[in-house]
N, C-alpha and C positions, 0 to 999 in steps of 0.2 A: 415673757416676762424678766428670762437673762437676760436675754439680749442686749433690752432697752434701758434697764440699770441694773445698779449694783449693789444696792440697800437690800437686805433681807430684814429691816426691820426700823424701827420709829422711836425714837425719844421723847416724850411726853414731860412737859415743864410741870403741868397741872397748875393748880387753884394757887399753889405759896410752895415758897422753896426754902420755910423754915417750919421745921421738927415739932414745935409746941405746934402749931395751928393745926398741920397735917393732922395732931391727934385730935386735936379740938372740933377740928373738919370730919376726919372720923370718924366720932361719935355722932353729931352732929345729921351729917347725911345718912349716918346708920338708918336713927330713928325714920326718918325722914322718910327713908325708903321702904320703911317695914310698917309705917303708918297710909303710905300711898297704896301699898299690895293690900295692906287691910282693907283700907276704906273702900277703895275701888273690888275688890274681893267682895264684899257687904253686900254694896248695889249689885252686884251680878248675881248673887243668891237670894238678896232678897225681890227680884223684881223675877226670876222664873221660879222661884214659890209660891212669888203672892197672887191671885186671883187679879186681885184689884187692881193691880199694874199690867194688864192683858193690851192695852193701850202701843199702838207704833210708838208713840216717844218714847215709852219705858223701853220696848225695841231697844231702838237707837240706843237709848242712854244705857241699857246694860253692854250693848257694843264698844261704844264707849269707851266704859268704864277698863273692858276686857284690854281696848290700844291699850291703854292707858297704863296699864301692865307692861303691856311686856314694851312699849315705848320706854318708861322708865327703865324697863329693866336691863334694855340696850345700851345704858349708858352709866346705872346708878354702881350697879357693881361692881364694873370696873374700879369706877373715881372710889371707893370708899376703900374696893385690896388696895388700894396705887399709895392711899393715906397712910397706909402702913409701912410703906417702903422708901430709902432715900432714890431707887434706880428708878424711874417710872417706864419701861420699854413695852413695846408690843409691835409682833409681828407682821411684815409685811400682809401675811394674809388675813391675820386678826385684823388689821384695819382697814382693810377693803370691807371687811366682813359686816364690821363694826357699823361703816358710813353703809354698808348698803341698809343693816336692818333698820337704821337709826332714821333713814329719809323713806324709806318704805313706810316703816307704824306713821311718823310725822306726814306723810304725804296721805294716806289714811283719814287719819287725823281731821287732815285741812279738808280732804272729799267729806267726809261722817258729818262735822259741823256744816257746810254748807248740804245738806241732806237735813241734819235736825232743824236747818231755818227754812227749808221747805214742807216741810211735817207743821211746822208753827203758822205755817202761811196761813196752808190750807186750813188745819183747823180753826182759824181766826177769822178768814174770810171769808172760809167757803165751808161754817162746819155742817149745813144738812147734806152734803156732799161727802165728809171728811171720811165715815166710812168706805164709801162704793171706791172713792181714788186711794186713798190709804189703804189697801186691801193687800192681803199676807203677800203674797206671791209679787206684788210691786217691793215691798218694804225688804224684801229678798233680794230682788233683782236690787236695789237701788244698794245695798249693804255690798254686795258682790260688785258695784260694779267701781264702789271706794276701794278696795281692796286690787280688782283690778287696774283703777288710776294709781296708788299709790306702789304698785308694784312697776309698771310703766316707768315712771317718775325716778323711782331708784335704780330702775336699771340704765335709762339715760345717764347717771351723775355716775355711777360706778362705771360706764364703758368709756366716761372722757377721763376718768382717773385714772382707767389703766391704761391708756395710749402714751400715761406721762411716762418721760424718762427722767428718772430718781440716780444720782449720778454721784454728787456732793454731800452737804449738808444732809441733816437726817431729824434734827432738832424739833419739834414739833410744840411752840408756844400756845400753850390749846392743854386741855385735860381726857380729850375724845379725840380723833380724827375726824375733820368734817373740811369742805372745800377749798375752802380760801387757804388755810394753812396747810395744806395738801400742793395749792398752786402756785404759792411762793416757794416751795423747795420745790418743783420740779424746774430741772437744766434745761428749758427750750421758753421758746415767749409761749403762754397762756394767756395772750390775749384776748384771743378769738375764745375759747372755751372758758376765759372769765364772763366775757359778754352772754355764751350761752347756757354758765350756768344762772345769772344773774334773771336770764328768760326762763328756765326750767323751776328756781325757787323763786326770786323775786316779786317776779311777774306773777305768777299763778298767785304766793302768798297778799298779792294787792287786789290782785284783781277777783279773787272769794271774798276776800276781807269788803271791799267795798259794791259788789254786791248782795254780802249779812246785811249790811249798814242799809244799803239800801230795800234790802225787802223787810227792815224791821222798821222803817220808815211807813210805807203802806201798812204794814201794819198795825201803825202807833196810829195814821190816817182813820182806819178803817173801824177801830174804837171807837169812834163817837155813837152809832148807830147801836154799840153794846150799853147794856143795865151795868148800874154799879160795881154790883156784884161781877159780874161779868170782865170787865173794867180789870178788876182788880186779879180777881185770877190770873188773867191772862199776861199782866203786867206783872204778876209773880213767876210765870213758867218761862217768859219773855225773858225776863231781867238777869236769870240766875245763866237763861244759855247765854245770852251777848256778854255777862261777865265773862265765862270761860272763853268764847271768840275771843275779847277783848285782851286777855291775859297770854291766849296763846299768838296771835297772830301780828300783837304790836312788837314783839321782840324776835320775830320772825323778819316781817319785813323790813326791822331798822336794819338786823343781819344782813340777809340777803337785797335789799335792794339798793344795793349800791355798787361803784365797779370794786372790781374784785380786789380787796383790800382784807388786812387784820388790825384790829382797832383793840387796846385792853382791855374795853371794857365790853369785846364779845364773848370771852370767857362765861362774866356774870348774865350777860342775857341767856348764855345757851343753859347755863344752872336754872335759870327763871323757867325757860318756858319748855325744858326738857326732863326737870326737876322736881324743881315746885310745884310748876301747874296743875301736872299729874296729881300731884297731892292735895292741891286745894282743891280739885274737879268734885270729890265729894262729899266735902264740906257745903259747897255751893249749891250741891241741888240736892243736899238731906236739909241744911237748915229752911232754907227757904220755897221748900215745898212738900207742904202736910200730909199728903197722899204716901211719899216716899217715907216720912215720918212715922205716919199711922200703919202703913204695914212693915217697919222695922221694929216696932212694938208687939204686932203681931206674934210677929217671927221670933222675938226673944220670948215671949210667954208661951208659944209651943214650945219653944225650944227646954223649958224651964220645967216645962210640963209633960215631961217624955209622950214627944212627938210621937212615935212609935204608934206607941197605945191608941192615942185618940184621935190619930189621923187615917188609921184603917186597922180590921179587924182578919188582918190575915199574918198567922202566926207561923207559918211555914209555905212552901211550893212544890209543887209534886213536877218532877222532871220527866222528858219521855221519852227520855235518849235517843240511843242510836238507831234503833228497833224495839215490837213491839212481841219479836220472834223470841221465846225460849229458848229452842235451839240455835236461833242464828246470837243470841246474846251469849251462852256457854262459848262458841267459839272465836266468840269476841272477847271476850276474857281474857281466854287462854293467847292472842292475838296482844292483846293491849301489853297486856302483863310482861310478853319476851320483850314490846317494845321497850315499856319502861323500867326493861333490866339493861335493855344494852345502853337505853339513851346515862342511865346513871352511873354505869359502870365506866363507858366513852369518857365521858364528860371529867367524871374524877382520877379517870387517868390520865387526859392533858392536863388538868392541875395539879398531881402528883409528880409528871413528867416535867413540869414549865417550871413546880417549885425547887426539885432536886436537884435539877441540871444546872452544873454552871456558862453551860454554853446557848442555853436559852433564856439569857438576860438582856435583851432586847427588846424596847418597849411593846415589838409590834406581838411578844411573846405574852407579855402580860396585860396586855388586852384580852388577849388571847385564854387565856385560865380565869378574868373575869368575866368574861361572854360563855365560859361552859359554867362555871359558877350560875348564872344565871340563867343556861338554859335547862340545868339538873333545879333549880330552883323554880321557874317558870311552868316546867314541865311536871313538877310535883305538888302546884297548888292547884292540878285541873286533871292529872292520871289517876292516881292511885281512889279520887273518892268515885271517877269513872268506870275503873276496876273492879270497884267492890258495889258498885249499884247493879251491875250485871249479875249479880249474884244473885236478888230480891226482884221479885216483880212491881214494886212500888217504889219508886224510888225516890224520895222526899228530903227537903233541905231547909231545915228551920229560913226565919228571917234575916236574922244575924249572922249565921253561916253561909247566908247569901250574899250580905255585903262583904263579908272577909272575903271570898271567894272573889270578887268583883273587884275589891282593892287591892288586893294583894297579885294577881294577873295584869289588872294593868298597871301595879306600880314594877313591874320584871319587865313588860310587855314594851312600857314606856323606856324603862332604863337599856333594855338593850338595842332598840330602837336609836338611843342616843349615842349609844356605844356603838354600833357600827358608822355612825358619822364619824366618832372620834377614830377607828380604822383607819376606815375611808382620810382621814385628814392627815394620820403616821401614814398610810401608804403612798401619799402626794409628797410628804417631807422627804419620805426616803426615798423617790423614787426622783423625784425632780431638785432637792437641794441637798445632794448625798453629802458633802462638805461640811453641809450646816448641820447635818440629820442629829449626832449628840446634843448639841448645843441650843438647837431649839426644843426638840425632844427630852428635854433633863425629867432627873425626877418628879423635881418641884410641876414642872408641867402634868404630866404624865396622872399624879394626883389628883391634884386638879381638876382636869379634863375626866378624870372617873369619877369624882365627887357630885360634876356637874352633871354627868348624866344622870348618876342616882336623881339627885335634887329633881331635875325634869322628867325622871319618870313620877317623883311622887308628887308633887306639883300636880302631874296628868291623869295621877290617882286619884287623887284627894278631889281633883273636883268631879269628876266621876262618881265619886261617893256623895257629896255634896246634893247633886241630882235627885240621882236616885233616894236617899235618904230621908228626902221633902215630898216623895212620890206618897202621892194616900193608892193603897189598895186596896179595897173593900169587897172585891167582885171574885171571879175568878182566881187561880192560884195555879194552872197547870202551867207549867212552862215546854214547850216544844223544842227542849235542845237539850244538850248533856250537861251543861254549866250554866251557871247564874252569869248572862252578860246583857249590854245594854239595851239593845233593841228589843229582845223579847220580852223587860223590865215594862220596857216603856210602856208596850201593848193591851200588858195587862193594869196599868195605871186608870184608878176611875175619875180622869182630869183630862185634860186641853195639853200636850205633851209635844205641841207643833212646835214653839220655841227653843225648848230642853231641847226637838232630837235636831234642828238647825247647829244646837252649840257642840251637841255630840260631836256631829259630823266636824263642826269645824274644830273640833281637839282633838280628833280619831283621825276624819277622814285627808281633811287639809293639812295635819301635822304627817302622816305618813307620805301623802302627796308631794308639797312641796321636798321634804325631806329625797325622797326617792329622786325625785328631778335633781337635785342636789348633788346626789352622790353620782346617777350617771354622766352631769356634767365634772365632776371630778373625775371621775374614769377616762373621760373624754379628755381631758389637760392631761390627765398623765399616759394614755396611751401618744398620741399627740408628743409629748417630749421624749419616748421612746426612739425619736429619731435620729438623738446623740450621742446614745449607749451602745457600747460594741454589742454580738449577738449573743454572747453570753450575759450580758447584762440586761438585754433585751429577756432571753428567753425566762430567765431569772422572775424578772420584774410582771413578767405575763405570770407565770404561776403562781406567785404571790398574790397579785392580784386580779387570775381568772378563777382563783376557792372565797376569795372574799366577795368576786361578784356574785358568785354561784349562791352564795349567801345570803347575799340583801336579794334576791330574783324572789326567791324561796320564801323568803319572812314577807316583803312588803308588799308582792302581787296579789298573795291570797287577803291581807290588811285592809288594800284600796278596794278590792272587790265587795269584802265588806264593808266598808264604813265609807267609801265616797260614793254616797248614793244617798236619793231620803231615805228619812225614817222609814223601816217597813224588813219584814223578816222574810228568807224564803228558802225552799227545801233544800238548794243546795250548800245555806249559814253551815247547817254541820257539819257536812266533809269539808269546808274549806278551814272551818275552829280547827279542827281532828289536822288538815297539815299542816297549819305553822303552829300550833302548842304541841304537838304530839311527834307529827313525821319529820318535822324541822330540826326541834333540837336533839334527837336522835341522828338527823344526816352529819349535825355539824361537827362531831368529832370524824365523822368519816373521814368527810373531804375535807378538812384541815390537817388530815394525818398521811391519807392518801395521794395526796398531793405535795406533799411536804417534805424534804429531803432530811431537813436541818431537825424535825419532827421524828422522824420516822428513825434517823440515827439514834435521838436520845433517849427513846423509848427501847431499842434494843441494846443501849448498853445500861437501861435500867434492869433489864430483866436477865440480862446476864450478871450484876452483880446481886440481885436476889437469889439468881438460881448457885452462886459462890456462898 
């Protein structure tokens, strides 16, 4: 990238240059984004918690709402934040990430709408064979295919742009990084690449739209054999779906089904299909669907009537712990008490050292201090309770405490996952763009990245909590684990948890796997770029990256084994949970201090200062 262009960032002109209009747009788009997230999240929660919405149509609708949240989040927050500033800049890497994320989720949505049209075709044209054809296995497979298709589509787009040289203007007349504005800035002939973009974006949109329109024509023709009530219901469900299809596809076809060029109306089109359509989808599906409206009313009634007391008669859970042997429990009490003390002392020592040492003011140590804080807090949510349980034969935890432990553990665990991504990005900038490091990783950016990691962890934990909160527990209450976690709780619920299990896999396993792969790719890029550094530079870069990769592997590999699989509990789960929740937070301080000369020197100076 350094060889092919000399641009490190782009300047976005946004929707308007007028400061008054920008403030108005800030309020408008903030309201739209909040409505988008709340509306789609309400649909996801309603479908996952309502037994009446167990058909494939609603399974796909929940996935569509989840994709709409993510798709809107790839554009709207940046647009809202930029409305507060006169200079709207985005780094080259941030531009590529936004391009990939938007086309990834947009591609998934296009293919999912096609899958939903097929589902309606089978339901209306082959009603007797509907449950046989649209099995759970096929539905999950179709959703998996849509995600794979979106990934391949966005990967092609990204590879096309990564090969472009940018050596001159860097002003994008748009509010997002999109293909045609970037092609316009490239200092090379982009005619062939423009045709490939039309094929990969425009033709796919047009073909899918024509297929969807043809499928609905077939459905309408088949309605002649239905009763008046059947026709009314079919037209209602298909009408809502086709409205969403038209709102999404028509602007997309207009934008991409033409020779590569930028038009003034492109920004308005992008606002429509990237921000407005995800907000309108929940209204379209709820206002025209009686089953969804009834399910929402029931959900609201349950929430206002203390659902925990109505839906289950379990007030506490019994944790079996790591072992039933009293002698083994005494040994484990001593072992885990020692580990917890080492964890707290080690991580607090790093926090204090980073705070008081003037030589550790680089962004890397800013993030390291917060990683140590998260490790200390993450370990504290689980380890003290486990240590105390070793002293008792019967280990119980109340329903409310169980949910609190689940939420806090996933909050800190999710925040740590995103913080490790931020730290990888910090290392990438430091090694691959050393001259621009302090400009790119300024204090404002560091605080914003840290805040994003906390928000990501919070949203991840809220989703987990909402699923478990609405589960009915009316029978067994014995958990074969030492903590409250998702899979053991799903096993105890007295309802079908297949759909929730798949969403947990997406919310836990898919996030872990995708982020782990992204981290490995980032370190591959870093190692490749080391060829241009001196021997001393290579040694220092390998040292700093080496301990970071070690932490990443220790944390992610057990997490992926736990969650990147169909929902189930295995005997080895407890050992793996001990590793990434108890052992890894203890090892992190040792890994970062033993292999970091600056950290060791700062600790020695701190020790000498204290002794004096």
